[in-house]
N, C-alpha and C positions, 0 to 999 in steps of 0.2 A: 116520492117525487118532490122536488123543491118548488116552492110557490113563487119565489122571487129570484131575480138574477144573482143577487148576492149569496142566497142560500144554495143556488146551483153551483156557484163557484166554490163555495166552502165544501160542498159534497165532492167536487172534483179534486180539490186539494187534499181532503181527507183520504180519498182513494189512493192518490199518489203517495202520500206520506205513509199510509198503512203498508204499502208494498215495500217502501224503503226500510221502514222499521222492522218488518218481518224478515227482510233479507239480512239486516244487521244482526238480529237476534239469532237467526239460523247460522250465520257465520261464527258467532260466539259459541253456540252450542256444539257445532261441528268441530271447531278447533279444541274445545274442552274435551270432547270425546277422543280426539286424536292424542291429546296429551295424556289422558288417563290410560289409553291403550299402550302408549309408549312406556309409561312408568310401570305399568303392570308387566310388560314384557321384560323389563329390567335393562333395556338398552339405553345407557346414559347419554350417548351422543345424540341419538334420535330424540330422546326426551327433552334434551336441552334445546334442540332446534324447534321442536313442537311447542315448547314452553315460551320461547321468544315470540313465536308467531301468535300464540294465544294471548300473551300479555299485550302485544300490539293491537290485536283485534279488540280485546277487552277495553283498552284505553280509548280507542276510537269510539266504541259504543258508549262509554261514559261521557266522552266529549259531546256526543250527539244527544245525550239525555235518554238513551235507550236502557241503560243499566245504571243503578244507583252506585255512587262512588264507594260506599261501604261494602256493598256486595262484591265489587271488583277487588277491593282490598282483601276481603275474606278469601276469595278465590286465589289471589296471588300469594297470600300467606300460606294457605294449605298446599299450594303448588310448590312453594319454596321448601316446605318441610318434607314433602314427598321426594323432591330432587335431592335433598340432603341425605335422606335415608338410602338413596341409591348408591351413594359414594362408598 
């Protein structure tokens, strides 16, 4: 329990931000899972659509500071290689 009004406000802000951050990371993980399943199934059109959605979600997470930019670059690079292997 917070002892001061400012500490109480910070606790409320942290609670709110934690939910937003968790939602963002879940979206990234879910879209990554979708992409991996599409690549594994071998359906190029489905994989391309899922990849575009994943990259968009990932870039938004980087912009918000939820994912490090190098991590995003690594995921995008691996995804590009996987999509190229489907062709």
